Each structure stands twice: as C-alpha cells, then as structure tokens.
N, CA, C and O atoms as a Tinker XYZ file with bonds, in Angstrom:
   308  protein
     1  N     10.189000  -13.078000  -10.507000    73     2
     2  CA    11.005000  -12.549000  -10.736000    64     1     3
     3  C     12.135000  -11.767000  -10.192000    63     2     4     5
     4  O     11.405000  -11.036000   -9.522000    81     3
     5  N     13.279000  -11.337000   -9.940000    73     3     6
     6  CA    13.911000  -11.122000   -9.028000    64     5     7
     7  C     14.477000   -9.927000   -9.211000    63     6     8     9
     8  O     15.150000   -9.726000  -10.221000    81     7
     9  N     14.208000   -8.537000   -7.852000    73     7    10
    10  CA    14.907000   -7.458000   -8.499000    64     9    11
    11  C     16.232000   -7.377000   -8.993000    63    10    12    13
    12  O     16.882000   -8.419000   -9.082000    81    11
    13  N     16.808000   -6.117000   -9.381000    73    11    14
    14  CA    17.786000   -6.052000   -9.873000    64    13    15
    15  C     18.098000   -6.377000  -11.325000    63    14    16    17
    16  O     17.721000   -7.320000  -12.020000    81    15
    17  N     19.204000   -4.931000  -11.704000    73    15    18
    18  CA    19.366000   -5.198000  -13.524000    64    17    19
    19  C     20.595000   -6.797000  -13.722000    63    18    20    21
    20  O     20.903000   -7.110000  -14.871000    81    19
    21  N     21.023000   -7.430000  -12.818000    73    19    22
    22  CA    21.294000   -8.789000  -13.202000    64    21    23
    23  C     20.424000   -9.811000  -13.283000    63    22    24    25
    24  O     20.626000  -10.757000  -14.045000    81    23
    25  N     19.236000   -9.712000  -12.408000    73    23    26
    26  CA    18.604000  -10.636000  -12.541000    64    25    27
    27  C     17.682000  -10.087000  -14.283000    63    26    28    29
    28  O     17.532000  -10.789000  -15.282000    81    27
    29  N     17.390000   -9.145000  -14.141000    73    27    30
    30  CA    16.256000   -8.538000  -15.146000    64    29    31
    31  C     17.245000   -9.195000  -16.414000    63    30    32    33
    32  O     16.645000   -9.990000  -17.137000    81    31
    33  N     18.651000   -8.950000  -16.744000    73    31    34
    34  CA    18.803000   -9.286000  -17.975000    64    33    35
    35  C     19.347000  -10.839000  -17.604000    63    34    36    37
    36  O     20.049000  -11.287000  -18.510000    81    35
    37  N     19.177000  -11.720000  -16.505000    73    35    38
    38  CA    19.097000  -13.056000  -16.495000    64    37    39
    39  C     17.875000  -13.500000  -17.569000    63    38    40    41
    40  O     17.936000  -13.923000  -18.724000    81    39
    41  N     16.560000  -13.171000  -16.537000    73    39    42
    42  CA    15.191000  -13.611000  -16.525000    64    41    43
    43  C     14.557000  -13.355000  -17.841000    63    42    44    45
    44  O     13.598000  -13.987000  -18.281000    81    43
    45  N     15.451000  -11.925000  -18.711000    73    43    46
    46  CA    15.129000  -11.759000  -19.971000    64    45    47
    47  C     15.983000  -12.276000  -21.223000    63    46    48    49
    48  O     15.542000  -12.422000  -22.363000    81    47
    49  N     16.910000  -12.453000  -20.918000    73    47    50
    50  CA    18.092000  -12.478000  -21.780000    64    49    51
    51  C     18.196000  -14.129000  -22.058000    63    50    52    53
    52  O     17.662000  -14.862000  -22.891000    81    51
    53  N     19.103000  -14.353000  -21.007000    73    51    54
    54  CA    19.807000  -15.335000  -20.890000    64    53    55
    55  C     18.618000  -17.006000  -20.842000    63    54    56    57
    56  O     18.617000  -17.930000  -21.656000    81    55
    57  N     17.796000  -16.848000  -19.646000    73    55    58
    58  CA    16.798000  -17.889000  -19.729000    64    57    59
    59  C     16.388000  -18.166000  -21.017000    63    58    60    61
    60  O     16.450000  -19.305000  -21.480000    81    59
    61  N     15.893000  -17.030000  -21.753000    73    59    62
    62  CA    14.934000  -17.056000  -23.356000    64    61    63
    63  C     15.926000  -17.635000  -23.964000    63    62    64    65
    64  O     15.603000  -18.615000  -24.635000    81    63
    65  N     17.228000  -17.304000  -23.951000    73    63    66
    66  CA    17.806000  -17.532000  -25.223000    64    65    67
    67  C     18.013000  -19.504000  -24.909000    63    66    68    69
    68  O     17.888000  -20.333000  -25.810000    81    67
    69  N     18.318000  -19.827000  -23.537000    73    67    70
    70  CA    18.699000  -20.609000  -22.744000    64    69    71
    71  C     17.209000  -21.590000  -23.255000    63    70    72    73
    72  O     17.438000  -22.663000  -23.813000    81    71
    73  N     15.976000  -21.236000  -23.073000    73    71    74
    74  CA    14.523000  -22.279000  -22.890000    64    73    75
    75  C     14.449000  -22.463000  -24.931000    63    74    76    77
    76  O     14.526000  -23.581000  -25.440000    81    75
    77  N     14.340000  -21.537000  -25.552000    73    75    78
    78  CA    14.262000  -21.282000  -26.835000    64    77    79
    79  C     15.494000  -22.567000  -27.614000    63    78    80    81
    80  O     15.094000  -23.310000  -28.510000    81    79
    81  N     16.527000  -22.616000  -27.247000    73    79    82
    82  CA    17.664000  -23.385000  -27.334000    64    81    83
    83  C     17.092000  -24.377000  -27.331000    63    82    84    85
    84  O     16.894000  -25.064000  -28.333000    81    83
    85  N     16.632000  -24.694000  -25.920000    73    83    86
    86  CA    16.395000  -26.713000  -25.529000    64    85    87
    87  C     14.726000  -26.583000  -25.736000    63    86    88    89
    88  O     13.972000  -27.127000  -24.930000    81    87
    89  N     14.213000  -25.814000  -26.887000    73    87    90
    90  CA    12.819000  -25.787000  -27.633000    64    89    91
    91  C     11.597000  -25.811000  -26.042000    63    90    92    93
    92  O     10.478000  -26.281000  -26.248000    81    91
    93  N     11.838000  -25.439000  -24.995000    73    91    94
    94  CA    10.684000  -25.216000  -24.131000    64    93    95
    95  C      9.956000  -24.854000  -24.457000    63    94    96    97
    96  O     10.274000  -23.736000  -24.863000    81    95
    97  N      8.374000  -25.130000  -24.709000    73    95    98
    98  CA     7.644000  -24.603000  -25.562000    64    97    99
    99  C      6.997000  -23.260000  -25.225000    63    98   100   101
   100  O      6.759000  -22.446000  -26.118000    81    99
   101  N      6.588000  -22.923000  -23.392000    73    99   102
   102  CA     6.486000  -21.763000  -23.113000    64   101   103
   103  C      7.382000  -21.425000  -21.853000    63   102   104   105
   104  O      7.952000  -22.285000  -21.182000    81   103
   105  N      7.444000  -19.773000  -21.568000    73   103   106
   106  CA     8.154000  -19.250000  -20.833000    64   105   107
   107  C      7.087000  -18.078000  -20.603000    63   106   108   109
   108  O      6.367000  -17.567000  -21.461000    81   107
   109  N      7.165000  -17.755000  -19.148000    73   107   110
   110  CA     6.623000  -16.459000  -18.661000    64   109   111
   111  C      7.212000  -16.027000  -17.980000    63   110   112   113
   112  O      8.065000  -16.715000  -17.418000    81   111
   113  N      7.064000  -14.672000  -17.677000    73   111   114
   114  CA     8.476000  -13.857000  -16.763000    64   113   115
   115  C      7.287000  -12.746000  -16.099000    63   114   116   117
   116  O      6.646000  -11.920000  -16.749000    81   115
   117  N      7.202000  -13.022000  -14.468000    73   115   118
   118  CA     6.002000  -11.973000  -14.135000    64   117   119
   119  C      7.107000  -11.265000  -13.242000    63   118   120   121
   120  O      7.927000  -11.623000  -12.397000    81   119
   121  N      6.653000   -9.881000  -13.953000    73   119   122
   122  CA     7.704000   -8.651000  -13.764000    64   121   123
   123  C      6.481000   -7.704000  -12.787000    63   122   124   125
   124  O      5.563000   -7.090000  -13.330000    81   123
   125  N      6.672000   -7.740000  -11.450000    73   123   126
   126  CA     6.456000   -6.635000  -10.659000    64   125   127
   127  C      6.659000   -5.177000  -10.812000    63   126   128   129
   128  O      5.720000   -4.383000  -10.863000    81   127
   129  N      8.293000   -4.741000  -10.907000    73   127   130
   130  CA     8.041000   -3.534000  -11.312000    64   129   131
   131  C      8.154000   -2.884000  -12.249000    63   130   132   133
   132  O      8.722000   -1.800000  -12.120000    81   131
   133  N      7.629000   -3.320000  -13.629000    73   131   134
   134  CA     6.750000   -2.698000  -14.835000    64   133   135
   135  C      5.458000   -2.989000  -14.929000    63   134   136   137
   136  O      4.637000   -2.594000  -15.756000    81   135
   137  N      5.314000   -3.825000  -13.876000    73   135   138
   138  CA     3.787000   -4.290000  -13.507000    64   137   139
   139  C      3.307000   -5.101000  -14.803000    63   138   140   141
   140  O      2.341000   -4.756000  -15.484000    81   139
   141  N      4.247000   -6.426000  -15.100000    73   139   142
   142  CA     3.519000   -7.156000  -16.695000    64   141   143
   143  C      3.828000   -8.450000  -16.720000    63   142   144   145
   144  O      4.953000   -8.764000  -16.330000    81   143
   145  N      3.006000   -9.373000  -17.132000    73   143   146
   146  CA     3.153000  -10.729000  -17.819000    64   145   147
   147  C      3.710000  -10.981000  -18.512000    63   146   148   149
   148  O      2.975000  -10.607000  -19.425000    81   147
   149  N      4.866000  -11.521000  -19.181000    73   147   150
   150  CA     4.986000  -11.889000  -20.437000    64   149   151
   151  C      5.108000  -13.096000  -20.664000    63   150   152   153
   152  O      5.919000  -13.773000  -20.032000    81   151
   153  N      4.271000  -13.640000  -21.681000    73   151   154
   154  CA     3.838000  -15.050000  -22.308000    64   153   155
   155  C      4.862000  -15.269000  -23.391000    63   154   156   157
   156  O      4.577000  -14.767000  -24.478000    81   155
   157  N      5.751000  -15.780000  -23.319000    73   155   158
   158  CA     6.299000  -16.629000  -24.653000    64   157   159
   159  C      6.100000  -17.852000  -25.202000    63   158   160   161
   160  O      6.271000  -18.846000  -24.496000    81   159
   161  N      5.725000  -17.973000  -26.481000    73   159   162
   162  CA     5.853000  -19.142000  -27.024000    64   161   163
   163  C      6.390000  -19.529000  -28.058000    63   162   164   165
   164  O      6.425000  -18.727000  -28.992000    81   163
   165  N      6.866000  -20.610000  -28.203000    73   163   166
   166  CA     7.878000  -21.193000  -29.092000    64   165   167
   167  C      7.021000  -21.028000  -30.426000    63   166   168   169
   168  O      5.798000  -21.146000  -30.495000    81   167
   169  N      7.716000  -20.792000  -31.259000    73   167   170
   170  CA     7.115000  -21.080000  -32.842000    64   169   171
   171  C      8.485000  -21.275000  -33.714000    63   170   172   173
   172  O      9.586000  -20.817000  -33.410000    81   171
   173  N      8.225000  -21.915000  -34.657000    73   171   174
   174  CA     9.496000  -22.432000  -35.512000    64   173   175
   175  C     10.644000  -21.046000  -35.925000    63   174   176   177
   176  O     11.759000  -21.223000  -36.418000    81   175
   177  N     10.016000  -19.630000  -35.568000    73   175   178
   178  CA    10.682000  -18.673000  -35.594000    64   177   179
   179  C     11.534000  -18.054000  -34.569000    63   178   180   181
   180  O     12.299000  -17.109000  -34.763000    81   179
   181  N     11.281000  -18.832000  -33.171000    73   179   182
   182  CA    11.519000  -18.506000  -32.097000    64   181   183
   183  C     10.653000  -18.147000  -31.326000    63   182   184   185
   184  O      9.470000  -18.277000  -31.642000    81   183
   185  N     10.933000  -17.742000  -30.425000    73   183   186
   186  CA     9.776000  -16.987000  -28.903000    64   185   187
   187  C      8.742000  -16.093000  -29.323000    63   186   188   189
   188  O      9.340000  -15.024000  -29.441000    81   187
   189  N      7.752000  -15.933000  -29.567000    73   187   190
   190  CA     6.551000  -14.912000  -29.819000    64   189   191
   191  C      6.300000  -14.316000  -28.627000    63   190   192   193
   192  O      5.737000  -15.100000  -27.863000    81   191
   193  N      6.494000  -13.226000  -28.155000    73   191   194
   194  CA     5.778000  -12.446000  -26.706000    64   193   195
   195  C      4.550000  -11.773000  -27.256000    63   194   196   197
   196  O      4.331000  -11.480000  -28.431000    81   195
   197  N      3.675000  -11.552000  -26.050000    73   195   198
   198  CA     2.818000  -11.344000  -25.876000    64   197   199
   199  C      3.187000  -10.872000  -24.214000    63   198   200   201
   200  O      3.969000  -11.390000  -23.416000    81   199
   201  N      2.396000   -9.827000  -24.089000    73   199   202
   202  CA     2.196000   -8.632000  -22.876000    64   201   203
   203  C      0.925000   -8.402000  -21.867000    63   202   204   205
   204  O     -0.043000   -7.998000  -22.511000    81   203
   205  N      0.651000   -8.544000  -20.457000    73   203   206
   206  CA    -0.276000   -8.605000  -20.290000    64   205   207
   207  C     -0.352000   -7.810000  -18.830000    63   206   208   209
   208  O     -0.190000   -8.285000  -17.706000    81   207
   209  N     -0.637000   -6.518000  -19.198000    73   207   210
   210  CA    -1.103000   -5.627000  -17.630000    64   209   211
   211  C     -2.315000   -5.464000  -17.298000    63   210   212   213
   212  O     -3.254000   -5.675000  -18.066000    81   211
   213  N     -2.472000   -4.919000  -15.663000    73   211   214
   214  CA    -3.402000   -5.049000  -14.971000    64   213   215
   215  C     -4.556000   -5.685000  -15.233000    63   214   216   217
   216  O     -4.312000   -6.853000  -14.927000    81   215
   217  N     -6.126000   -5.600000  -15.773000    73   215   218
   218  CA    -6.762000   -6.325000  -15.724000    64   217   219
   219  C     -7.093000   -7.402000  -16.826000    63   218   220   221
   220  O     -8.030000   -8.196000  -16.907000    81   219
   221  N     -5.877000   -7.136000  -17.750000    73   219   222
   222  CA    -5.786000   -8.351000  -19.106000    64   221   223
   223  C     -5.658000   -9.415000  -18.208000    63   222   224   225
   224  O     -5.061000   -9.468000  -17.133000    81   223
   225  N     -6.488000  -10.486000  -18.977000    73   223   226
   226  CA    -6.348000  -12.117000  -18.816000    64   225   227
   227  C     -5.259000  -12.528000  -19.414000    63   226   228   229
   228  O     -5.112000  -11.973000  -20.502000    81   227
   229  N     -4.384000  -13.323000  -19.129000    73   227   230
   230  CA    -3.143000  -13.621000  -19.097000    64   229   231
   231  C     -3.656000  -14.815000  -20.090000    63   230   232   233
   232  O     -4.498000  -15.594000  -19.644000    81   231
   233  N     -3.231000  -14.959000  -21.255000    73   231   234
   234  CA    -3.737000  -15.867000  -22.159000    64   233   235
   235  C     -2.432000  -16.474000  -22.650000    63   234   236   237
   236  O     -1.432000  -15.820000  -22.946000    81   235
   237  N     -2.581000  -18.105000  -22.716000    73   235   238
   238  CA    -1.303000  -18.932000  -22.781000    64   237   239
   239  C     -2.332000  -20.111000  -23.364000    63   238   240   241
   240  O     -3.482000  -20.448000  -23.081000    81   239
   241  N     -1.010000  -20.707000  -24.627000    73   239   242
   242  CA    -1.569000  -21.005000  -25.666000    64   241   243
   243  C     -1.650000  -22.763000  -25.087000    63   242   244   245
   244  O     -2.611000  -23.491000  -25.338000    81   243
   245  N     -0.755000  -23.082000  -24.501000    73   243   246
   246  CA    -0.388000  -24.397000  -23.244000    64   245   247
   247  C     -1.472000  -24.650000  -22.157000    63   246   248   249
   248  O     -1.707000  -25.795000  -21.772000    81   247
   249  N     -2.309000  -23.265000  -21.532000    73   247   250
   250  CA    -2.893000  -23.134000  -20.774000    64   249   251
   251  C     -4.145000  -22.462000  -21.036000    63   250   252   253
   252  O     -4.385000  -21.385000  -20.489000    81   251
   253  N     -5.055000  -23.070000  -21.918000    73   251   254
   254  CA    -6.109000  -22.559000  -23.107000    64   253   255
   255  C     -7.284000  -21.614000  -22.092000    63   254   256   257
   256  O     -7.684000  -20.478000  -22.347000    81   255
   257  N     -7.708000  -22.561000  -20.777000    73   255   258
   258  CA    -8.625000  -22.048000  -19.649000    64   257   259
   259  C     -8.305000  -21.222000  -18.299000    63   258   260   261
   260  O     -8.978000  -21.053000  -17.282000    81   259
   261  N     -6.589000  -20.622000  -18.804000    73   259   262
   262  CA    -6.795000  -19.945000  -17.570000    64   261   263
   263  C     -7.021000  -18.814000  -17.739000    63   262   264   265
   264  O     -6.894000  -18.108000  -18.739000    81   263
   265  N     -7.517000  -18.520000  -16.318000    73   263   266
   266  CA    -8.401000  -17.074000  -16.201000    64   265   267
   267  C     -8.281000  -15.928000  -15.484000    63   266   268   269
   268  O     -9.137000  -15.058000  -15.321000    81   267
   269  N     -6.430000  -16.003000  -14.782000    73   267   270
   270  CA    -5.946000  -14.779000  -13.713000    64   269   271
   271  C     -5.751000  -13.768000  -14.627000    63   270   272   273
   272  O     -5.517000  -13.848000  -15.833000    81   271
   273  N     -5.891000  -12.684000  -13.819000    73   271   274
   274  CA    -5.725000  -11.556000  -14.480000    64   273   275
   275  C     -4.266000  -11.057000  -13.950000    63   274   276   277
   276  O     -3.968000  -11.115000  -12.757000    81   275
   277  N     -3.239000  -10.477000  -15.123000    73   275   278
   278  CA    -1.997000   -9.784000  -15.187000    64   277   279
   279  C     -1.869000   -9.674000  -13.420000    63   278   280   281
   280  O     -1.208000  -10.546000  -12.857000    81   279
   281  N     -2.573000   -8.497000  -12.528000    73   279   282
   282  CA    -2.485000   -7.453000  -11.857000    64   281   283
   283  C     -2.638000   -8.849000  -10.722000    63   282   284   285
   284  O     -1.769000   -8.708000   -9.861000    81   283
   285  N     -3.271000   -9.825000  -10.530000    73   283   286
   286  CA    -4.087000  -11.156000   -9.676000    64   285   287
   287  C     -2.426000  -11.716000   -9.407000    63   286   288   289
   288  O     -1.806000  -11.804000   -8.347000    81   287
   289  N     -2.055000  -12.003000  -10.640000    73   287   290
   290  CA    -0.411000  -12.757000  -10.929000    64   289   291
   291  C      0.198000  -12.479000  -10.209000    63   290   292   293
   292  O      0.593000  -13.223000   -9.312000    81   291
   293  N      0.590000  -10.897000  -10.400000    73   291   294
   294  CA     1.543000  -10.337000  -10.132000    64   293   295
   295  C      1.395000  -10.069000   -7.990000    63   294   296   297
   296  O      2.268000  -10.055000   -7.123000    81   295
   297  N      0.038000   -9.925000   -7.929000    73   295   298
   298  CA     0.162000   -9.755000   -6.479000    64   297   299
   299  C      0.520000  -10.921000   -5.719000    63   298   300   301
   300  O      0.902000  -10.688000   -4.572000    81   299
   301  N      0.485000  -12.226000   -6.121000    73   299   302
   302  CA     0.826000  -13.037000   -5.893000    64   301   303
   303  C      2.151000  -13.383000   -5.279000    63   302   304   305
   304  O      2.309000  -14.393000   -4.593000    81   303
   305  N      3.156000  -12.464000   -5.560000    73   303   306
   306  CA     4.630000  -12.318000   -5.194000    64   305   307
   307  C      4.654000  -11.735000   -4.117000    63   306   308
   308  O      5.730000  -11.480000   -3.576000    81   307
C-alpha cells in the first residue's frame, strides 16, 4: 500500500468495491502505516474482513498453507 490519504481511500474503498463487483475471491491489503494485514474474502453477502497484526499468522481461504506472520509480510515492503 502506498502512503497518503488518497492512496488509503483507493486501497480500502475504491479497489474493494471494484474487486467485489468483479467477483475477485480474495483481496489483501498490507498497511505498514497501521501495522496490519487485512484479508478480504468474498462471500455471498460481500467481503468478509479479517485483520492480522504482529506475530499473528495471516490466514487465507485461498492459500491455507500460508505460514507468514503479519510482521514479516509488512517488513518485506
């Protein structure tokens, strides 16, 4: 994710709406500003959000064998 209010709005709202409308099954947001990884998984009701921080292992319905922790993913950026 890029820094700045405009980029935040685009990543958290515009892309989310576009991806949901297009039926994208999963969408991740890596946000080093708040120290959080957000995994959005598409359901019949829309995206379900799950937040991961610090030493939490990021869980993904699409990648069940994923073993990286949020802090490690955020450090890669």
